[in-house]
C-alpha positions in Angstrom: 0.0 0.0 0.0 1.1 3.6 -0.5 0.5 6.9 1.1 -1.4 8.6 -1.7 -4.2 7.1 -3.7 -3.8 7.2 -7.5 -7.4 7.4 -8.6 -6.5 7.3 -12.3 -4.0 5.1 -14.0 -0.8 7.0 -15.1 -0.8 7.8 -18.7 0.8 5.0 -20.7 4.2 6.5 -21.6 5.5 6.4 -25.2 8.0 3.6 -25.4 10.0 2.1 -28.2 8.6 -1.4 -29.0 10.7 -4.3 -27.8 13.2 -2.3 -25.8 14.2 -4.0 -22.5 14.7 -3.1 -19.0 16.0 -5.5 -16.3 15.8 -5.5 -12.5 17.7 -8.0 -10.3 17.2 -8.4 -6.5 20.4 -9.5 -4.9 21.4 -11.2 -1.6 23.8 -9.3 0.6 26.0 -11.9 2.4 28.3 -11.7 5.3 31.9 -12.4 4.5 32.4 -14.6 7.6 29.3 -16.8 8.0 27.8 -16.4 4.5 24.4 -15.7 6.0 22.3 -12.7 4.9 23.5 -9.4 6.5 21.7 -6.1 6.9 24.1 -4.1 5.0 22.0 -2.5 2.4 22.3 1.1 3.9 26.0 0.8 4.0 26.3 -0.4 0.4 23.9 2.2 -0.9 25.9 4.8 0.8 29.1 3.5 -0.8 27.4 3.4 -4.2 26.1 6.9 -4.0 27.7 9.1 -6.7 29.6 6.2 -8.2 29.6 6.0 -12.0 27.7 3.1 -13.4 24.7 2.3 -15.7 21.2 2.1 -14.5 20.3 2.4 -10.8 20.8 0.7 -7.4 18.1 0.9 -4.7 16.9 -0.7 -1.5 14.4 -3.6 -1.3 12.0 -4.6 1.5 14.5 -5.9 3.9 18.0 -4.5 4.6 19.7 -7.7 3.5 18.6 -7.1 -0.1 19.4 -4.7 -2.8 18.0 -4.2 -6.3 19.9 -3.1 -9.4 18.2 -2.0 -12.6 19.5 -1.2 -16.1 18.7 1.8 -18.2 16.7 1.1 -21.3 18.4 -1.6 -23.4 18.0 -2.1 -27.1 19.3 -5.7 -27.3 21.1 -8.5 -25.6 24.6 -7.0 -25.9 23.4 -3.8 -24.5 21.8 -5.5 -21.6 24.8 -7.7 -21.0 27.2 -4.7 -21.0 25.0 -2.7 -18.6 24.5 -5.6 -16.2 28.2 -6.3 -16.1 29.0 -2.6 -15.5 26.6 -2.4 -12.6 27.7 -5.7 -11.2 31.4 -4.7 -11.2 30.8 -1.5 -9.4 28.6 -3.2 -6.8 31.1 -6.0 -6.3 34.0 -3.4 -5.9 32.1 -1.5 -3.2 31.0 -4.7 -1.5 34.6 -5.8 -1.3 35.5 -2.5 0.4 32.8 -3.3 3.0 33.9 -6.9 3.5 30.5 -8.2 2.3 29.5 -10.4 -0.6 26.7 -10.4 -3.2 24.9 -13.4 -4.6 22.3 -14.3 -7.1 19.7 -17.1 -6.6 16.1 -16.9 -5.8 16.4 -17.8 -2.1 19.2 -17.8 0.4 19.7 -21.5 1.4 19.7 -21.1 5.1 18.6 -17.6 6.3 15.9 -17.3 8.9 13.1 -14.9 7.8 12.3 -13.8 11.4 15.8 -12.4 11.7 15.5 -10.0 8.9 14.9 -6.2 9.3 12.5 -4.1 7.2 14.4 -1.4 5.4 13.7 2.0 6.9 11.6 3.5 4.1 7.9 4.6 4.4 6.6 2.2 1.7 8.4 -0.8 3.2 7.2 0.0 6.7 3.6 0.3 5.5 4.0 -3.1 3.8 5.2 -4.6 6.9 2.2 -3.2 8.9 -0.2 -4.5 6.2 1.3 -8.0 5.6 2.8 -8.9 9.0 5.3 -11.7 8.9 4.9 -12.1 5.1 6.8 -8.9 4.6 10.0 -10.5 6.1 9.3 -13.8 4.3 9.5 -11.7 1.2 13.3 -11.8 1.6 13.4 -13.6 -1.8 15.1 -12.5 -4.9 13.7 -12.2 -8.5 14.5 -10.9 -11.9 12.0 -8.6 -13.6 12.1 -7.9 -17.3 10.3 -4.9 -18.9 9.4 -5.0 -22.5 8.6 -1.8 -24.3 5.2 -1.6 -26.0 4.1 0.9 -28.6 0.6 1.4 -27.1 -1.4 0.3 -24.1 -3.8 -2.0 -26.0 -0.8 -3.7 -27.6 0.8 -4.1 -24.2 -2.3 -5.8 -22.8 -2.5 -8.2 -25.7 1.1 -9.1 -25.3 0.7 -9.5 -21.5 -2.0 -12.2 -22.0 -0.2 -13.8 -25.0 2.8 -14.2 -22.7 0.8 -16.2 -20.2 1.2 -19.4 -22.3 5.0 -19.1 -21.8 5.3 -18.2 -18.2 6.5 -21.9 -17.4 9.4 -21.3 -19.8 10.6 -18.3 -17.8 10.2 -20.1 -14.5 12.1 -23.2 -15.7 14.9 -21.2 -17.3 15.6 -19.0 -14.3 14.7 -21.4 -11.4 17.3 -21.0 -8.7 15.6 -21.5 -5.4 15.6 -25.1 -4.3 16.6 -24.5 -0.7 14.6 -22.6 2.0 15.8 -22.3 5.7 18.2 -25.2 5.3 15.8 -27.6 3.6 15.7 -28.9 0.1 12.1 -28.0 -0.8 11.9 -30.4 -3.8 11.0 -27.4 -5.9 13.1 -25.8 -8.7 11.6 -22.4 -7.8 10.4 -22.3 -4.2 10.5 -18.5 -4.3 7.2 -18.2 -6.1 5.4 -20.0 -3.3 6.2 -17.0 -1.1 4.9 -14.6 -3.8 1.7 -16.5 -4.1 0.9 -15.9 -0.5 0.1 -12.3 -1.2 -3.6 -11.5 -1.9 -3.0 -9.5 -5.1 -0.6 -12.0 -6.7 -1.3 -14.4 -9.6 -2.6 -13.2 -13.0 -3.9 -10.0 -14.3 -7.6 -9.7 -15.2 -8.4 -10.6 -18.8 -9.1 -7.3 -20.6 -7.6 -6.3 -23.9 -8.3 -2.6 -24.0 -6.8 0.1 -21.9 -10.2 1.7 -21.3 -11.4 -1.7 -19.8 -8.3 -2.0 -17.7 -8.7 1.5 -16.4 -12.3 0.7 -15.5 -11.1 -2.4 -13.6 -8.5 -0.3 -11.8 -11.1 2.3 -10.8 -13.2 -0.4 -9.3 -10.3 -1.8 -7.3 -9.5 1.7 -6.0 -13.1 2.2 -5.0 -12.9 -1.0 -2.9 -10.0 0.5 -0.9 -8.0 -2.7 -1.5 -5.4 -1.0 -3.6 -3.9 2.5 -3.7 -1.7 2.2 -6.8 -0.4 -0.2 -9.5 2.4 -1.1 -7.1 -0.1 -3.0 -5.0 -0.6 -5.6 -7.7 1.9 -8.5 -7.4 0.8 -10.2 -10.6 3.1 -12.5 -12.6 2.9 -10.0 -15.5 1.7 -6.5 -15.1 1.5 -3.4 -17.2 3.8 -0.6 -16.2 2.2 2.5 -17.7 4.7 5.0 -16.4 7.5 3.1 -18.3 5.3 2.1 -21.3 6.1 -1.6 -20.7 4.9 -4.9 -19.5 6.8 -6.3 -16.6 7.6 -10.1 -16.5 8.0 -10.9 -12.8 8.1 -14.8 -12.4 11.9 -15.3 -12.7 14.3 -16.1 -9.9 17.4 -13.9 -9.9 19.8 -16.0 -11.9 23.2 -16.8 -10.5 25.1 -14.7 -13.1 24.3 -11.5 -15.0 25.1 -13.4 -18.2 22.2 -15.7 -17.5 20.0 -12.8 -16.7 20.8 -11.1 -20.0 20.1 -14.4 -21.9 16.7 -14.8 -20.3 15.8 -11.2 -21.1 16.9 -11.8 -24.7 14.7 -14.9 -24.9 11.7 -12.9 -23.6 12.4 -10.1 -26.1 12.6 -12.5 -29.1 9.5 -14.3 -27.9 7.6 -10.9 -27.7 8.7 -10.1 -31.3 7.4 -13.5 -32.5 4.1 -13.2 -30.7 3.5 -9.6 -31.9 4.5 -10.2 -35.5 3.4 -13.8 -36.2 0.4 -13.9 -33.7 0.5 -17.8 -33.3 -2.7 -17.6 -31.2 -5.2 -15.1 -29.9 -5.3 -14.7 -26.1 -8.6 -15.6 -24.5 -9.9 -16.0 -21.0 -10.0 -19.8 -21.2 -6.2 -19.8 -21.6 -6.1 -19.3 -17.9 -7.9 -22.6 -17.1 -4.5 -24.3 -17.1 -2.4 -21.4 -16.1 -2.0 -22.2 -12.4 -1.3 -25.9 -13.1 1.4 -25.1 -15.7 2.9 -22.5 -13.3 3.1 -25.0 -10.5 4.6 -27.7 -12.7 7.4 -25.3 -13.7 8.1 -24.3 -10.1 8.1 -27.9 -8.8 9.8 -29.8 -11.7 11.4 -27.2 -14.0 12.2 -28.6 -17.4 10.7 -32.0 -16.4 7.3 -30.5 -15.7 4.2 -30.9 -17.8 2.6 -28.1 -19.6 -1.0 -28.2 -20.9 -1.2 -26.2 -24.1 -4.0 -23.6 -23.6 -7.1 -24.2 -25.7 -6.4 -27.9 -26.0 -5.8 -31.1 -23.9 -2.3 -31.5 -25.4 0.3 -32.1 -22.7 4.0 -31.4 -23.4 7.2 -31.6 -21.5 8.3 -28.1 -20.5 11.9 -28.5 -21.6 10.7 -29.9 -25.0 8.2 -27.0 -25.4 11.1 -24.5 -24.7 13.2 -26.2 -27.4 10.3 -26.1 -29.8 9.7 -22.5 -29.1 13.3 -21.6 -29.6 13.1 -23.0 -33.1 10.0 -20.9 -33.8 11.6 -17.7 -32.7 15.1 -18.3 -34.0 14.9 -15.7 -36.9 13.5 -13.1 -34.5 16.4 -13.7 -32.1 18.8 -13.3 -35.1 17.2 -10.0 -36.1 17.5 -8.8 -32.6 21.2 -9.9 -32.2 20.2 -12.5 -29.6 21.4 -15.7 -31.4 24.2 -16.2 -29.0 21.8 -15.9 -26.0 19.4 -18.4 -27.6 22.1 -20.9 -28.3 23.5 -20.7 -24.8 20.1 -21.2 -23.2 19.3 -24.1 -25.6 22.5 -25.9 -24.4 21.4 -25.4 -20.8 17.9 -26.9 -21.5 19.3 -29.8 -23.4 21.6 -30.6 -20.5 18.6 -30.0 -18.1 20.7 -27.4 -16.3 19.5 -24.3 -14.5 20.3 -22.5 -11.3 18.5 -25.0 -9.1 20.4 -27.9 -10.6 23.7 -26.1 -10.1 22.9 -25.3 -6.4 21.9 -28.9 -5.7 25.1 -30.2 -7.4 27.1 -27.7 -5.3 25.5 -28.9 -2.1 26.0 -32.6 -3.1 29.7 -31.9 -3.5 30.3 -29.7 -0.4 27.5 -30.9 2.0 27.7 -27.4 3.6 25.2 -24.6 2.8 27.9 -22.0 3.8 30.2 -23.3 1.0 27.3 -23.3 -1.5 26.7 -19.5 -0.7 30.5 -18.8 -0.9 30.7 -20.3 -4.3 27.5 -18.5 -5.4 29.0 -15.2 -4.4 32.3 -15.9 -6.3 30.1 -16.9 -9.3 28.1 -13.7 -9.1 31.2 -11.6 -8.9 32.4 -13.1 -12.2 35.4 -14.8 -10.6 34.5 -18.4 -11.3 32.4 -20.4 -13.9 29.5 -22.7 -13.0 30.7 -26.2 -12.5 
């Protein structure tokens, strides 16, 4: 919830179609015990005035931090920006004796020990949601895709719902919660689903209809701004984008850029080829498909909307990559697509890497240390 009520939606900003913006929520880790540490205020102070692309800002608890790129045109632009922000963050973290890590959850932190960051919105969220606010010490990647107009944005939002399991499986990196293997590839999304305004956006395809829905929600007093919706995909009118929100923070900025490039090429394919028309009944299988991706990743089952056809999620990703290959080429994302394809064929994602690391080391502290080295660009995934 926010202090001031936005009775009307912000105007949908003019945005160049298919441009990208990427946000990554990061773990701040102590350099001695490798647990989360409430060092966000110190790190933000060190970052103030430093030269780097994009922005760095706090998140809901003070053991988290969020980086965001400026507007990116393509994969290489995104990769360059992410590396630039990462390098500056890692340099300042080194000065403070702390570490940074990707991954959707910290393997052994205790949510009750986290502190809400001292900012008005976060304090209000804590008052509203109680213990859920501290349990929101989880780490996601958000990808913004520029849209030429609001009606086109809503069409793309609903067309993307068919592919949400792809994004979950590709980014899944949260198998461990509070020292336990959850059996999930992405346990992070279970925490998101606990919030009352999570899930899917209402099925409307015109901005006027969406504005009418928004006004009704404002009138109920349930929401005060668009920020109060925690949907898997939501429009972001002030940016002129849709925002994809289901991904775990990958373990490297390289993987984050690759996933964003996949989303960009998929958006171009959907908008230009229109392989299907979104409809309300597409959501009959949405929650099932979403769960399968969270639980089983590439090995999960996907029911194709509008049919009874069931597919393996990994196979469906490979099939989709073939369909969007020329779009990826036109966007300069062939390298990203090829790297992701190799990972899918090897059934490899962040969750698999983290489990393999724990199987080798049998110590969560060592898993976190290795993840921090990987995030800093000092080692390659094993």
